[in-house]
DRENROKE-512554 format. One record per residue (C-alpha): residue in one letter; x, y, z; residue number from 1. Coordinates in steps of 0.2 Angstrom, whole numbers, always signed. Layout:
<atoms>
(atom "a",(X,Y,Z),NUM) ...
</atoms>
This chain:
<atoms>
(atom "m",(-747,+289,+454),1) (atom "t",(-760,+277,+459),2) (atom "s",(-764,+274,+478),3) (atom "p",(-755,+260,+487),4) (atom "i",(-766,+245,+490),5) (atom "t",(-771,+238,+507),6) (atom "s",(-777,+221,+501),7) (atom "a",(-769,+209,+489),8) (atom "d",(-774,+194,+479),9) (atom "n",(-765,+180,+470),10) (atom "l",(-765,+178,+451),11) (atom "i",(-770,+161,+444),12) (atom "d",(-775,+157,+426),13) (atom "g",(-778,+176,+422),14) (atom "k",(-789,+180,+437),15) (atom "l",(-786,+189,+453),16) (atom "i",(-791,+176,+467),17) (atom "s",(-793,+179,+485),18) (atom "s",(-789,+166,+498),19) (atom "e",(-797,+159,+513),20) (atom "v",(-781,+162,+522),21) (atom "l",(-777,+180,+525),22) (atom "t",(-761,+187,+532),23) (atom "s",(-757,+204,+539),24) (atom "s",(-743,+215,+531),25) (atom "v",(-733,+223,+545),26) (atom "s",(-721,+238,+543),27) (atom "p",(-704,+234,+548),28) (atom "a",(-701,+252,+553),29) (atom "n",(-714,+253,+567),30) (atom "g",(-724,+237,+567),31) (atom "t",(-741,+245,+561),32) (atom "v",(-752,+234,+550),33) (atom "l",(-752,+240,+532),34) (atom "g",(-765,+228,+526),35) (atom "t",(-769,+210,+522),36) (atom "f",(-764,+198,+508),37) (atom "s",(-770,+182,+502),38) (atom "e",(-759,+167,+505),39) (atom "a",(-756,+152,+493),40) (atom "t",(-765,+137,+499),41) (atom "p",(-762,+118,+493),42) (atom "t",(-777,+120,+482),43) (atom "s",(-772,+136,+474),44) (atom "s",(-754,+131,+472),45) (atom "q",(-760,+115,+462),46) (atom "e",(-772,+126,+452),47) (atom "a",(-758,+138,+447),48) (atom "i",(-746,+124,+441),49) (atom "a",(-761,+116,+432),50) (atom "a",(-765,+133,+423),51) (atom "a",(-746,+135,+418),52) (atom "r",(-745,+117,+411),53) (atom "r",(-761,+119,+401),54) (atom "a",(-756,+136,+394),55) (atom "f",(-739,+129,+389),56) (atom "d",(-747,+113,+381),57) (atom "e",(-762,+121,+373),58) (atom "l",(-758,+139,+368),59) (atom "d",(-746,+146,+354),60) (atom "w",(-737,+156,+367),61) (atom "s",(-721,+145,+365),62) (atom "r",(-721,+147,+346),63) (atom "d",(-727,+165,+344),64) (atom "r",(-712,+176,+347),65) (atom "r",(-720,+192,+341),66) (atom "q",(-734,+189,+354),67) (atom "r",(-721,+187,+368),68) (atom "h",(-712,+203,+362),69) (atom "r",(-728,+213,+363),70) (atom "a",(-732,+205,+380),71) (atom "l",(-715,+209,+388),72) (atom "t",(-715,+227,+381),73) (atom "a",(-733,+230,+387),74) (atom "l",(-728,+224,+404),75) (atom "a",(-713,+235,+405),76) (atom "d",(-725,+250,+400),77) (atom "e",(-737,+246,+414),78) (atom "i",(-723,+244,+427),79) (atom "d",(-716,+261,+422),80) (atom "r",(-734,+268,+424),81) (atom "h",(-735,+261,+442),82) (atom "s",(-717,+264,+447),83) (atom "e",(-720,+278,+459),84) (atom "t",(-733,+268,+469),85) (atom "l",(-721,+253,+469),86) (atom "v",(-707,+263,+475),87) (atom "a",(-718,+270,+489),88) (atom "m",(-724,+253,+494),89) (atom "l",(-707,+245,+494),90) (atom "a",(-701,+258,+506),91) (atom "r",(-715,+256,+517),92) (atom "e",(-717,+237,+517),93) (atom "n",(-699,+231,+513),94) (atom "g",(-690,+244,+523),95) (atom "k",(-678,+250,+511),96) (atom "t",(-675,+269,+508),97) (atom "a",(-685,+277,+494),98) (atom "g",(-669,+279,+484),99) (atom "e",(-665,+261,+485),100) (atom "a",(-683,+256,+481),101) (atom "g",(-681,+268,+466),102) (atom "f",(-665,+259,+461),103) (atom "e",(-674,+243,+461),104) (atom "l",(-688,+249,+450),105) (atom "s",(-676,+258,+438),106) (atom "l",(-669,+240,+434),107) (atom "t",(-686,+232,+431),108) (atom "a",(-694,+239,+415),109) (atom "p",(-677,+239,+405),110) (atom "k",(-675,+221,+409),111) (atom "l",(-692,+217,+402),112) (atom "r",(-688,+227,+386),113) (atom "y",(-671,+219,+384),114) (atom "y",(-679,+202,+384),115) (atom "a",(-693,+208,+373),116) (atom "a",(-680,+211,+360),117) (atom "l",(-672,+194,+362),118) (atom "a",(-689,+186,+360),119) (atom "l",(-688,+192,+342),120) (atom "t",(-671,+184,+339),121) (atom "e",(-666,+167,+332),122) (atom "s",(-651,+159,+337),123) (atom "g",(-651,+141,+329),124) (atom "r",(-639,+134,+317),125) (atom "a",(-641,+124,+301),126) (atom "a",(-629,+116,+289),127) (atom "e",(-628,+102,+275),128) (atom "v",(-616,+91,+285),129) (atom "s",(-613,+80,+270),130) (atom "p",(-621,+79,+253),131) (atom "g",(-640,+77,+255),132) (atom "i",(-639,+77,+274),133) (atom "h",(-646,+93,+282),134) (atom "m",(-646,+96,+300),135) (atom "s",(-652,+111,+311),136) (atom "s",(-652,+114,+329),137) (atom "v",(-665,+127,+336),138) (atom "p",(-669,+132,+354),139) (atom "e",(-686,+128,+361),140) (atom "a",(-694,+133,+378),141) (atom "v",(-690,+121,+392),142) (atom "g",(-709,+121,+398),143) (atom "v",(-716,+127,+414),144) (atom "v",(-704,+137,+426),145) (atom "g",(-706,+138,+444),146) (atom "i",(-698,+155,+450),147) (atom "i",(-695,+157,+469),148) (atom "t",(-692,+175,+473),149) (atom "p",(-683,+182,+489),150) (atom "w",(-690,+197,+499),151) (atom "n",(-676,+209,+498),152) (atom "s",(-679,+215,+480),153) (atom "p",(-695,+206,+476),154) (atom "v",(-700,+216,+460),155) (atom "v",(-684,+216,+450),156) (atom "l",(-678,+198,+456),157) (atom "s",(-695,+191,+451),158) (atom "v",(-694,+200,+434),159) (atom "r",(-675,+195,+432),160) (atom "s",(-681,+177,+430),161) (atom "l",(-698,+180,+423),162) (atom "a",(-693,+190,+408),163) (atom "p",(-681,+178,+401),164) (atom "a",(-693,+163,+404),165) (atom "l",(-707,+172,+395),166) (atom "a",(-695,+178,+381),167) (atom "a",(-690,+159,+379),168) (atom "g",(-708,+154,+377),169) (atom "c",(-711,+146,+394),170) (atom "t",(-725,+148,+406),171) (atom "a",(-722,+152,+424),172) (atom "v",(-728,+150,+442),173) (atom "v",(-720,+163,+453),174) (atom "k",(-719,+160,+472),175) (atom "m",(-718,+178,+480),176) (atom "p",(-712,+181,+498),177) (atom "g",(-724,+184,+512),178) (atom "q",(-714,+199,+518),179) (atom "t",(-720,+210,+504),180) (atom "g",(-737,+203,+501),181) (atom "l",(-745,+220,+496),182) (atom "v",(-731,+224,+484),183) (atom "n",(-734,+207,+476),184) (atom "g",(-752,+211,+475),185) (atom "l",(-750,+227,+465),186) (atom "l",(-738,+217,+454),187) (atom "h",(-751,+204,+451),188) (atom "e",(-764,+217,+447),189) (atom "i",(-751,+225,+434),190) (atom "i",(-748,+208,+426),191) (atom "q",(-766,+204,+425),192) (atom "s",(-770,+220,+417),193) (atom "v",(-759,+216,+402),194) (atom "a",(-770,+209,+389),195) (atom "a",(-756,+203,+378),196) (atom "i",(-752,+190,+392),197) (atom "p",(-764,+175,+389),198) (atom "a",(-772,+168,+405),199) (atom "g",(-761,+154,+413),200) (atom "v",(-745,+160,+406),201) (atom "v",(-740,+170,+422),202) (atom "n",(-747,+164,+438),203) (atom "s",(-740,+172,+454),204) (atom "l",(-744,+168,+472),205) (atom "t",(-739,+175,+489),206) (atom "e",(-733,+163,+502),207) (atom "s",(-726,+165,+520),208) (atom "g",(-721,+147,+522),209) (atom "d",(-714,+135,+509),210) (atom "h",(-728,+123,+503),211) (atom "l",(-729,+131,+486),212) (atom "a",(-710,+132,+484),213) (atom "r",(-708,+113,+489),214) (atom "l",(-722,+109,+477),215) (atom "l",(-714,+118,+463),216) (atom "v",(-697,+109,+465),217) (atom "e",(-706,+92,+467),218) (atom "s",(-719,+93,+454),219) (atom "p",(-716,+83,+438),220) (atom "d",(-727,+96,+429),221) (atom "v",(-714,+110,+432),222) (atom "d",(-699,+108,+421),223) (atom "a",(-687,+121,+428),224) (atom "i",(-684,+130,+444),225) (atom "s",(-676,+148,+445),226) (atom "y",(-672,+152,+463),227) (atom "t",(-663,+167,+472),228) (atom "g",(-659,+165,+490),229) (atom "s",(-648,+156,+503),230) (atom "t",(-635,+143,+499),231) (atom "r",(-643,+132,+512),232) (atom "v",(-660,+132,+503),233) (atom "g",(-652,+131,+486),234) (atom "r",(-643,+114,+491),235) (atom "q",(-660,+107,+496),236) (atom "i",(-668,+113,+479),237) (atom "l",(-654,+105,+469),238) (atom "a",(-656,+88,+479),239) (atom "t",(-675,+88,+477),240) (atom "g",(-675,+93,+459),241) (atom "a",(-663,+79,+455),242) (atom "k",(-677,+67,+457),243) (atom "t",(-686,+73,+442),244) (atom "l",(-670,+79,+433),245) (atom "k",(-678,+96,+431),246) (atom "r",(-667,+111,+426),247) (atom "v",(-662,+121,+441),248) (atom "s",(-654,+139,+441),249) (atom "l",(-648,+146,+458),250) (atom "e",(-641,+162,+463),251) (atom "l",(-636,+160,+481),252) (atom "g",(-627,+169,+495),253) (atom "g",(-611,+179,+494),254) (atom "k",(-597,+187,+505),255) (atom "t",(-591,+200,+493),256) (atom "p",(-573,+205,+496),257) (atom "m",(-570,+224,+493),258) (atom "i",(-551,+224,+490),259) (atom "v",(-543,+241,+493),260) (atom "l",(-525,+242,+486),261) (atom "d",(-512,+254,+491),262) (atom "d",(-514,+265,+476),263) (atom "a",(-533,+267,+478),264) (atom "d",(-542,+283,+478),265) (atom "l",(-549,+283,+496),266) (atom "d",(-560,+298,+493),267) (atom "a",(-569,+289,+479),268) (atom "a",(-568,+272,+488),269) (atom "v",(-575,+276,+506),270) (atom "p",(-592,+282,+501),271) (atom "v",(-595,+267,+490),272) (atom "l",(-588,+255,+503),273) (atom "v",(-601,+262,+516),274) (atom "k",(-615,+260,+503),275) (atom "a",(-609,+242,+500),276) (atom "i",(-612,+238,+518),277) (atom "t",(-628,+248,+521),278) (atom "t",(-638,+246,+505),279) (atom "f",(-654,+237,+508),280) (atom "s",(-648,+236,+526),281) (atom "g",(-635,+224,+521),282) (atom "q",(-649,+212,+515),283) (atom "f",(-641,+209,+498),284) (atom "c",(-632,+194,+491),285) (atom "m",(-619,+206,+484),286) (atom "t",(-617,+216,+501),287) (atom "g",(-599,+222,+502),288) (atom "s",(-597,+212,+519),289) (atom "r",(-577,+210,+518),290) (atom "i",(-566,+225,+517),291) (atom "l",(-548,+219,+512),292) (atom "a",(-536,+233,+515),293) (atom "q",(-518,+233,+510),294) (atom "r",(-507,+237,+525),295) (atom "s",(-500,+254,+519),296) (atom "v",(-517,+261,+518),297) (atom "a",(-526,+251,+531),298) (atom "a",(-524,+264,+545),299) (atom "e",(-532,+278,+535),300) (atom "l",(-545,+267,+528),301) (atom "r",(-550,+260,+545),302) (atom "t",(-552,+278,+552),303) (atom "r",(-562,+284,+538),304) (atom "l",(-574,+269,+538),305) (atom "i",(-576,+271,+557),306) (atom "e",(-581,+289,+555),307) (atom "a",(-593,+286,+540),308) (atom "l",(-602,+271,+547),309) (atom "t",(-605,+279,+564),310) (atom "a",(-613,+294,+554),311) (atom "v",(-625,+283,+545),312) (atom "r",(-643,+289,+549),313) (atom "i",(-655,+275,+552),314) (atom "g",(-674,+278,+550),315) (atom "p",(-690,+273,+541),316) (atom "g",(-687,+269,+522),317) (atom "e",(-700,+283,+517),318) (atom "d",(-691,+296,+527),319) (atom "p",(-679,+306,+514),320) (atom "a",(-667,+309,+529),321) (atom "s",(-664,+291,+531),322) (atom "d",(-647,+283,+525),323) (atom "m",(-653,+266,+529),324) (atom "g",(-669,+258,+534),325) (atom "p",(-674,+244,+546),326) (atom "m",(-671,+226,+542),327) (atom "i",(-685,+216,+536),328) (atom "d",(-691,+212,+554),329) (atom "a",(-685,+212,+572),330) (atom "a",(-681,+193,+572),331) (atom "n",(-668,+196,+559),332) (atom "a",(-661,+211,+568),333) (atom "e",(-659,+201,+584),334) (atom "r",(-651,+187,+573),335) (atom "v",(-638,+199,+566),336) (atom "h",(-635,+206,+584),337) (atom "r",(-631,+189,+591),338) (atom "e",(-619,+185,+577),339) (atom "v",(-609,+201,+580),340) (atom "e",(-609,+198,+599),341) (atom "a",(-602,+180,+596),342) (atom "a",(-589,+187,+584),343) (atom "s",(-583,+200,+597),344) (atom "a",(-575,+186,+606),345) (atom "y",(-562,+184,+593),346) (atom "a",(-563,+200,+583),347) (atom "t",(-559,+218,+587),348) (atom "v",(-575,+228,+586),349) (atom "l",(-572,+244,+577),350) (atom "v",(-590,+250,+575),351) (atom "r",(-603,+241,+587),352) (atom "g",(-619,+245,+579),353) (atom "g",(-632,+235,+588),354) (atom "v",(-651,+233,+588),355) (atom "r",(-663,+245,+594),356) (atom "p",(-673,+236,+607),357) (atom "g",(-690,+230,+601),358) (atom "t",(-687,+236,+583),359) (atom "a",(-681,+230,+566),360) (atom "y",(-667,+243,+566),361) (atom "y",(-649,+237,+567),362) (atom "e",(-635,+250,+566),363) (atom "p",(-620,+246,+555),364) (atom "s",(-605,+236,+563),365) (atom "l",(-587,+234,+558),366) (atom "l",(-576,+221,+565),367) (atom "e",(-557,+218,+562),368) (atom "v",(-552,+200,+560),369) (atom "d",(-535,+193,+557),370) (atom "d",(-540,+176,+552),371) (atom "p",(-551,+173,+537),372) (atom "g",(-556,+156,+544),373) (atom "k",(-567,+164,+557),374) (atom "p",(-586,+162,+556),375) (atom "i",(-590,+180,+554),376) (atom "v",(-579,+180,+538),377) (atom "q",(-585,+163,+532),378) (atom "e",(-603,+164,+535),379) (atom "e",(-616,+176,+526),380) (atom "t",(-623,+188,+539),381) (atom "f",(-636,+196,+528),382) (atom "g",(-636,+212,+538),383) (atom "p",(-626,+229,+538),384) (atom "v",(-610,+220,+545),385) (atom "a",(-593,+220,+537),386) (atom "t",(-576,+213,+542),387) (atom "f",(-560,+223,+541),388) (atom "e",(-545,+212,+535),389) (atom "v",(-527,+218,+532),390) (atom "f",(-516,+210,+519),391) (atom "d",(-498,+213,+513),392) (atom "t",(-496,+208,+495),393) (atom "d",(-507,+206,+479),394) (atom "d",(-506,+187,+481),395) (atom "d",(-512,+188,+499),396) (atom "a",(-527,+198,+493),397) (atom "v",(-531,+185,+481),398) (atom "r",(-529,+171,+494),399) (atom "w",(-539,+179,+507),400) (atom "a",(-553,+184,+495),401) (atom "n",(-554,+166,+488),402) (atom "s",(-554,+159,+506),403) (atom "t",(-573,+157,+508),404) (atom "d",(-585,+145,+500),405) (atom "y",(-594,+159,+491),406) (atom "g",(-590,+167,+474),407) (atom "l",(-603,+179,+469),408) (atom "a",(-594,+195,+467),409) (atom "a",(-579,+205,+471),410) (atom "s",(-573,+223,+470),411) (atom "i",(-555,+230,+467),412) (atom "w",(-550,+248,+471),413) (atom "s",(-534,+254,+462),414) (atom "r",(-528,+269,+451),415) (atom "d",(-518,+256,+441),416) (atom "i",(-525,+250,+424),417) (atom "d",(-517,+232,+423),418) (atom "r",(-516,+227,+441),419) (atom "p",(-535,+225,+445),420) (atom "r",(-537,+214,+429),421) (atom "r",(-523,+203,+435),422) (atom "i",(-530,+201,+452),423) (atom "g",(-548,+199,+445),424) (atom "r",(-542,+185,+434),425) (atom "a",(-537,+176,+449),426) (atom "l",(-553,+179,+459),427) (atom "r",(-566,+165,+460),428) (atom "a",(-581,+176,+458),429) (atom "g",(-594,+178,+445),430) (atom "t",(-593,+197,+444),431) (atom "v",(-578,+208,+447),432) (atom "w",(-579,+227,+448),433) (atom "t",(-565,+239,+447),434) (atom "n",(-567,+256,+456),435) (atom "t",(-586,+253,+458),436) (atom "w",(-599,+241,+466),437) (atom "a",(-616,+234,+462),438) (atom "l",(-616,+240,+444),439) (atom "v",(-625,+227,+433),440) (atom "a",(-632,+228,+415),441) (atom "d",(-646,+218,+407),442) (atom "q",(-635,+212,+393),443) (atom "f",(-621,+205,+404),444) (atom "e",(-623,+189,+414),445) (atom "e",(-622,+188,+433),446) (atom "g",(-621,+173,+444),447) (atom "g",(-609,+164,+456),448) (atom "f",(-594,+153,+457),449) (atom "k",(-592,+139,+470),450) (atom "q",(-607,+139,+482),451) (atom "s",(-614,+155,+476),452) (atom "g",(-624,+147,+463),453) (atom "v",(-628,+137,+447),454) (atom "g",(-631,+145,+430),455) (atom "r",(-633,+163,+426),456) (atom "l",(-646,+176,+424),457) (atom "n",(-646,+192,+413),458) (atom "g",(-638,+192,+396),459) (atom "l",(-640,+179,+383),460) (atom "r",(-636,+165,+395),461) (atom "g",(-650,+171,+405),462) (atom "l",(-662,+166,+391),463) (atom "e",(-653,+150,+388),464) (atom "e",(-657,+144,+406),465) (atom "f",(-675,+142,+400),466) (atom "q",(-672,+134,+383),467) (atom "e",(-668,+116,+377),468) (atom "y",(-660,+113,+360),469) (atom "k",(-668,+102,+347),470) (atom "t",(-659,+95,+332),471) (atom "y",(-668,+91,+316),472) (atom "v",(-660,+79,+303),473) (atom "q",(-666,+78,+285),474) (atom "v",(-660,+67,+271),475) (atom "t",(-663,+73,+254),476) (atom "g",(-661,+64,+237),477) 
</atoms>
């Protein structure tokens, strides 16, 4: 295990570059300064885009699939080698528990290896469509990709876009979040150390503001955008990207309904429902923020959830005794507190968590609501807060689950084999789990219906987001 770093640079054109603008990294657990990191500047942002453009236009990267395979495999090996340090730094700087940070890292290297394998595949088509007329369609890299990464899982979510982009033959500029500047810096060092990645292919900068993000979306030298974050910002990216008709892939917000049917195994369900509310302190697009309980089991489920959520132990992410760490900062904890207080005017507060004054800690809250049109149901809270909603029939469950503008994911709990499939078919959600939650695999796509996104990541479709198809026509004698 290498030592956590206390200063961090940006990666531009194969070099680690310090900035004249330095920002302090602050622990969300206790407010102590962990170190400093270099901020992206207008100049360095332009340099990064120019380097990615030059690398794509001048190197053989987009045509040499074996090189891409070697590079992705080597990067996976280096991330594995530094995984313990990355876990420790995520727990300290991001606030998530060590187990949650370990979960994030466990998903990262396998994703790189999956797309390293896909880099060697060929998926074009060819045919003699009529005598003497030969046609073929083959995929090509779309070009320079701008990747905008959120702070809640910065390592795996940057790689989730970067791996397929590189496998497709693209070059990239990654905008990393300022809340995890030191984690980003170690990731930059890891990428820079991989000799198989040519200079300029991956450029990655940390930014606390949004100058670089806006530049990526606006620049005619950037051919595609991959963004993970809020629906509000996603709409802005889509509107601005339309000016250059660039490819835009968006994974946005969610209000995941956790549907507990009357034949569910509550012993199995309750611990997962609690994790669905508290994982990453609820700062997760797939947070199980809506508990939909069928009436015959609602009373027992309500009692169990109140008991379990009240018992959640809150503390620093690096403390093994912590069930849930702090939120990313005190401002977000206060924001969630205000939203819960506002909702208490029309909802029954079953568990009133609340914010610890002057800290980023927010204890879980559970509010019972009888109208799915209320703001606490309709709007993404992005914190450890869930609503408790009681329904009668399976049709009611579908109608209530589909009642928001979001459609990223859903979970159904039942001992029946066919019933969850019938209900799942009617749900407008990109991922539907049965008797589990947050289970993803690299080879299967994830993404949202409705205002939870555009496009897909993971799987074959994740690669196609970074490809264009070209058709060749040849007439022979």
